[in-house]
C-alpha positions in Angstrom: -22.3 6.7 -5.3 -20.6 8.1 -2.2 -17.9 10.8 -2.6 -15.1 10.6 0.0 -12.7 13.5 0.9 -10.0 13.2 3.4 -8.6 16.5 4.7 -5.2 16.8 6.3 -4.0 18.4 9.5 -2.9 22.0 9.9 0.3 22.4 7.9 3.6 24.0 8.7 4.4 27.3 7.1 7.7 28.2 8.9 9.9 29.8 6.3 13.0 30.0 8.4 14.7 27.3 6.3 17.2 26.5 9.0 18.6 23.0 9.5 19.8 22.3 13.1 23.1 20.4 13.5 22.8 16.7 14.2 23.9 17.2 17.8 21.1 19.7 18.3 18.6 17.3 16.7 19.7 14.5 19.0 19.1 16.4 22.2 15.8 14.8 23.3 14.8 17.1 26.1 11.2 16.1 26.4 9.7 12.8 27.5 8.9 10.4 24.7 6.0 8.0 24.6 4.8 5.2 22.3 1.1 4.6 22.5 1.1 6.2 26.0 4.0 4.0 27.2 7.0 6.0 28.4 10.3 5.4 26.5 13.0 5.1 29.2 15.5 7.6 27.8 17.2 7.8 31.1 18.6 4.3 30.3 21.9 5.0 28.4 21.4 2.0 26.1 17.9 3.1 25.2 19.0 6.7 24.5 21.8 5.5 22.3 19.5 3.3 20.3 17.0 6.1 19.9 19.6 8.6 18.9 21.1 6.2 16.4 17.8 5.6 14.6 16.8 9.3 14.7 20.2 10.2 13.2 19.8 7.7 10.4 16.3 9.0 9.6 17.5 12.6 9.6 20.5 11.7 7.5 18.1 10.4 4.8 16.4 13.8 4.5 14.9 12.9 1.1 13.0 10.0 2.6 11.9 12.2 5.6 10.6 14.9 3.2 8.5 12.2 1.4 7.2 11.0 4.7 5.9 14.5 5.4 4.6 15.2 1.9 2.7 11.8 1.8 1.3 12.2 5.4 -1.6 14.4 4.3 -2.6 12.0 1.7 -2.8 8.8 3.7 -2.5 9.4 7.5 -6.0 11.0 7.9 -7.5 7.7 6.7 -5.4 5.7 9.2 -6.1 8.1 12.0 -9.8 8.0 11.5 -9.8 4.2 11.5 -7.7 4.0 14.6 -9.9 6.4 16.4 -13.0 4.5 15.4 -11.5 1.3 16.8 -10.3 2.9 20.0 -6.7 2.1 19.3 -3.6 4.4 19.9 -2.9 7.0 17.3 0.8 6.3 17.4 0.2 3.0 15.6 0.0 5.0 12.4 3.8 5.6 12.5 4.3 1.9 12.0 2.9 2.2 8.5 5.5 4.9 7.9 8.4 2.7 9.1 7.1 -0.3 7.2 6.3 1.1 3.8 7.0 4.9 3.8 3.2 5.0 2.9 3.8 3.3 -0.5 1.1 0.8 -1.5 3.1 -1.3 -3.9 6.4 -1.7 -1.9 7.4 -5.2 -1.2 10.1 -7.1 0.7 12.3 -10.1 -0.2 10.2 -12.2 2.2 7.0 -11.5 0.3 5.5 -8.8 2.5 3.6 -6.1 0.5 1.7 -3.0 1.0 1.2 -0.2 3.5 1.5 -2.5 6.5 3.8 -5.1 4.9 1.6 -8.1 5.5 2.9 -11.5 4.5 0.3 -13.4 2.4 -0.7 -15.9 5.2 -1.0 -13.2 7.8 -3.0 -10.9 5.6 -5.5 -13.7 4.8 -5.7 -14.6 8.5 -7.0 -11.1 9.1 -9.5 -11.0 6.3 -7.6 -9.6 3.3 -8.3 -11.0 -0.1 -5.0 -12.0 -1.7 -5.2 -13.9 -5.0 -4.1 -13.6 -8.6 -6.5 -10.7 -9.4 -6.8 -8.8 -6.0 -4.3 -8.0 -3.3 -5.9 -6.0 -0.6 -2.6 -5.5 1.2 -2.3 -2.6 -1.2 -5.6 -1.1 -0.3 -5.2 1.5 2.5 -8.6 1.0 4.3 -8.7 -2.8 4.0 -5.1 -3.3 5.1 -5.4 -0.8 7.9 -8.4 -2.6 9.3 -6.5 -5.9 9.1 -3.5 -4.3 10.9 -5.7 -3.0 13.6 -7.2 -6.4 14.2 -3.7 -7.9 14.4 -2.4 -5.2 16.8 -5.4 -5.6 19.0 -4.7 -9.3 19.3 -1.0 -8.7 19.9 -1.7 -6.2 22.7 -4.1 -8.6 24.3 -1.5 -11.3 24.3 1.5 -9.3 25.4 -0.1 -6.5 27.4 2.3 -3.8 26.0 2.2 -1.8 22.8 6.0 -1.8 22.5 5.9 -5.6 22.7 3.0 -5.7 20.2 5.1 -3.7 17.8 8.1 -6.1 18.3 5.8 -9.1 17.7 4.4 -7.4 14.5 8.0 -7.2 13.3 9.4 -10.6 14.2 6.3 -12.7 14.7 4.4 -13.4 17.9 5.7 -17.0 18.5 9.3 -15.8 18.1 8.8 -13.0 20.6 6.9 -15.3 23.0 9.8 -17.7 22.9 12.4 -15.0 23.8 10.2 -13.8 26.6 10.0 -17.3 28.1 13.7 -18.1 27.6 15.0 -14.8 28.9 12.4 -14.4 31.6 11.9 -10.8 30.7 8.8 -9.1 29.5 10.1 -5.6 29.0 10.8 -4.7 25.4 13.7 -2.4 26.3 15.4 -5.2 28.3 14.9 -8.0 25.9 17.7 -9.2 23.6 16.0 -9.6 20.2 17.1 -9.9 16.5 18.9 -6.7 15.5 16.1 -5.7 13.1 13.5 -5.9 15.9 15.7 -4.2 18.4 15.9 -1.2 16.0 12.3 -1.4 14.9 10.5 0.5 17.6 13.1 3.3 17.5 12.7 3.7 13.8 8.9 4.1 14.4 9.6 6.6 17.1 12.0 8.5 14.8 9.1 8.8 12.3 6.9 10.1 15.1 9.4 12.8 16.2 9.9 14.0 12.6 6.2 14.2 11.7 5.1 15.8 15.0 8.0 18.4 15.0 9.1 18.9 11.5 10.5 22.4 12.0 12.4 21.2 15.0 14.4 19.0 12.6 14.8 21.6 9.8 11.8 20.6 7.6 10.0 23.8 6.8 7.3 22.8 4.5 4.5 25.1 3.4 0.9 24.1 2.8 1.4 23.7 -0.9 4.4 21.3 -0.4 2.1 18.6 1.0 0.5 16.1 -1.4 -3.3 16.6 -1.5 -5.6 14.0 0.0 -7.1 11.5 -2.5 -10.6 12.5 -3.7 -12.7 9.7 -5.2 -16.2 8.2 -5.3 -17.1 4.6 -4.7 -19.3 2.5 -7.0 -20.7 -1.0 -6.8 -20.0 -2.8 -10.0 -21.7 -6.0 -11.0 -19.4 -7.7 -13.5 -21.0 -10.6 -15.4 -17.7 -12.0 -16.6 -14.0 -11.2 -16.6 -13.4 -7.9 -18.2 -10.6 -5.5 -19.1 -9.9 -2.7 -16.7 -9.8 -0.5 -19.8 -13.6 -1.2 -20.0 -14.0 -0.1 -16.4 -12.0 3.0 -17.1 -14.1 4.0 -20.1 -17.3 3.4 -18.1 -15.9 5.8 -15.4 -14.9 8.2 -18.2 -11.2 8.1 -17.2 -8.2 6.1 -18.1 -6.6 2.8 -17.1 -3.9 4.5 -15.1 -6.4 6.4 -12.9 -8.4 3.3 -12.2 -5.2 1.5 -11.2 -4.0 4.4 -9.0 -7.4 4.6 -7.2 -7.6 0.8 -6.7 -4.0 -0.3 -6.1 -5.3 -3.7 -4.9 -6.3 -4.6 -8.5 -3.6 -6.8 -10.1 -2.9 -7.0 -13.8 -5.1 -5.8 -16.6 -8.4 -7.6 -15.8 -11.3 -7.6 -13.4 -12.8 -10.9 -12.3 -16.5 -11.7 -12.6 -18.5 -10.8 -9.5 -19.5 -7.8 -7.5 -16.8 -5.2 -6.8 -16.6 -2.0 -4.8 -14.4 0.3 -6.8 -13.0 3.8 -6.4 -13.5 6.1 -9.4 -12.8 9.8 -10.0 -15.1 11.9 -7.8 -16.7 13.6 -10.8 -17.7 10.3 -12.4 -21.3 10.9 -13.7 -24.2 8.8 -12.5 -25.1 5.8 -14.6 -21.7 4.0 -14.2 -23.2 0.5 -14.3 -25.3 1.2 -17.4 -22.3 2.6 -19.2 -20.2 -0.4 -18.1 -22.8 -2.9 -19.3 -22.9 -1.3 -22.8 -19.1 -1.1 -23.2 -18.5 -4.5 -21.7 -20.9 -6.1 -24.2 -19.2 -4.3 -27.1 -15.8 -5.4 -25.8 -17.0 -9.1 -25.5 -18.3 -9.0 -29.0 -15.1 -7.6 -30.4 -13.0 -10.2 -28.6 -15.0 -12.9 -30.4 -14.2 -11.3 -33.7 -10.5 -11.1 -32.9 -9.8 -14.8 -32.4 -6.8 -16.2 -34.2 -6.5 -20.0 -34.6 -2.9 -21.1 -34.1 -1.4 -22.7 -37.1 1.4 -25.3 -37.4 4.8 -23.6 -37.0 3.4 -20.6 -35.1 4.9 -19.3 -31.9 4.1 -16.2 -29.9 6.8 -14.1 -31.5 5.8 -15.0 -35.1 2.1 -14.3 -34.4 2.9 -10.9 -32.9 5.1 -10.1 -36.0 2.4 -11.3 -38.4 -0.2 -8.8 -36.9 2.3 -6.0 -36.3 1.7 -5.9 -32.5 4.2 -6.1 -29.6 4.7 -9.5 -28.1 3.9 -8.1 -24.7 0.5 -7.0 -25.9 -0.3 -10.6 -27.0 0.6 -11.9 -23.6 -1.6 -9.3 -21.9 -4.6 -9.8 -24.2 -4.5 -13.6 -23.6 -3.2 -13.6 -20.0 -0.5 -16.1 -20.8 3.2 -16.6 -20.0 5.9 -16.0 -22.6 7.1 -19.6 -22.1 3.7 -21.2 -23.0 3.9 -23.8 -25.7 1.3 -23.3 -28.5 -0.4 -26.0 -30.3 -2.3 -25.9 -33.7 -5.9 -25.1 -33.0 -5.2 -23.0 -29.9 -7.3 -19.8 -29.9 -5.7 -16.4 -29.2 -7.2 -12.9 -29.0 -5.3 -10.5 -31.3 -6.1 -6.9 -32.0 -4.3 -5.8 -35.2 -2.7 -2.3 -35.2 -5.4 -1.0 -37.5 -8.2 -1.9 -35.1 -9.6 1.2 -33.4 -12.1 -0.5 -31.1 -12.2 -1.0 -27.3 -9.2 -3.1 -26.4 -8.3 -5.1 -23.3 
């Protein structure tokens, strides 16, 4: 069992509490770079675009404060992985622009997680995405996938700004615009509005996180969210089990297991071998405790089988046993619209039961 601890960077302790005017904030007096590539702020159109996105980010001060507070929880992990892969540190700001460092955030198009991968793209870069696991929500796995994707995009386009644009709009779409417009400079390409704004939104995040006091964010050390502390365990699961069983084996609760393993979907863990995060103070002997509790849980499920009778439906069955309909759906992993037939078998835990439940 390996304990991991991620420590954050030196934190700001400026107590001045002053907030500069928007005009003061927009005066970009120093050169600006993205992944070592200079941003041509001497171009009036580029400066206007940069100022616009910076202004919008500063206007949403609540969001900017959350960027800063979450940064010490998640960015050290991303920074370490980027450094290990030899990739530019600035790529971490893309995760901020994409998800505000929220593992469960999704888009109308189906993108999910820290790096907002679509399912097909995530699978292409090695992420497991199915009904029980979605690694787009796992910080380490999704960051490794994003790094592989960025490395490929940079190899194809030869520019990190173009790689970022391709990440946003798709590599084929960007390649088509480059060919049609006969331009290979991000700042001179006419692209969809979202993509034209994208890099400047990323750069806004960089400016705020690298110079928080400059923009009126005077956070003290205690204002930042602490890094996540956890241990990792290898779990051999002989059959599908409830995450409540896993939580009891880790001597914690369901909520903590879900928070430490955001890639786990629903209430159950599939059969197989899993690497899981558990509280850092989890005692040794996790597998042995799990085996015992899982066996008890399996035996109890067999004793809680209800045979569907003629005239039954999910609502009447829930009412008969005095349990919420939603609990019946979770225990049996079924949809509320499922048609029941006499003889079907359902797992039901009556209210008076005080045993291990799924």
